[in-house]
Steps between C-alpha positions, in 0.01 A plus 500: 500500500388835356566665835855357511567632146378849598716503812803384298433772237474773769816373671696516173377855436602604852847349454547670161383832643731480801796406279445816294387343175175695503472876557191709544174326587446127494165324550436132537142376490344172598137399492434610859749779579728768354841590636641837401866587548605865468867575453649837579613683186804713577476867412735608219792706629701757307849646488554877484832632369552872559782705348564839661649778288604856580388804297772436240402132458790351698431211744494582872663265749366483858158655433231393747213325318183410688224282358169589665208294583733255672742728573846372409809724485818423304798698370621516139824334386780662295282478187214684671294180507290342773285187463193407704411128485169323571281810482127434510273622219314829529580869535829605661701818538877533465660794683867589444708735717861608455681815623198729503361360178178306487317296239180299500344245265163325526495137389215260421614138484275269301498273199743242370815714520716380790760780514417870493790732415473867600730800466449781749666837439566703814444874512585751768216514747339835576528536880200735509271212397562316826246541780755533779681782316172685445410455869837638615469799267148564635623489860792735423270749322266494803789564741633789288150649479457473878838666560414784259177566689694512828759741354229739370320497837824573686575796269155650559544481876857620498 
């Protein structure tokens, strides 16, 4: 009779667990055995709302906004706003590009807050900070230097 009571108790716990009445970890113990049921706890997801402004503080429509670590790209609406839904916790990077302007914001999502609201102000990007521009300038300087050497050698001979 004790065995039947234990089996009935375990069956009721299993039914309650499956129906979603219990969350987390549930244990049921009898005199001879222990059954442990582990339920998956869903990771908390966040919403990121980004407002993009120009140098004068006006919203920018159509700016490209990329959320990195996943990466997801969206474009701002007429109010300069873009919203990323269901973003996992942790460190992310938001990069904004629009007509030669660039902005970047690092974000750490954690805690009880569900919506993070950021304002990113775009500034004109310095083209000389880009690697490809520096490489092209280096190549052009090398070519000009080589041509100058050739011109001086030709003048000495001629």
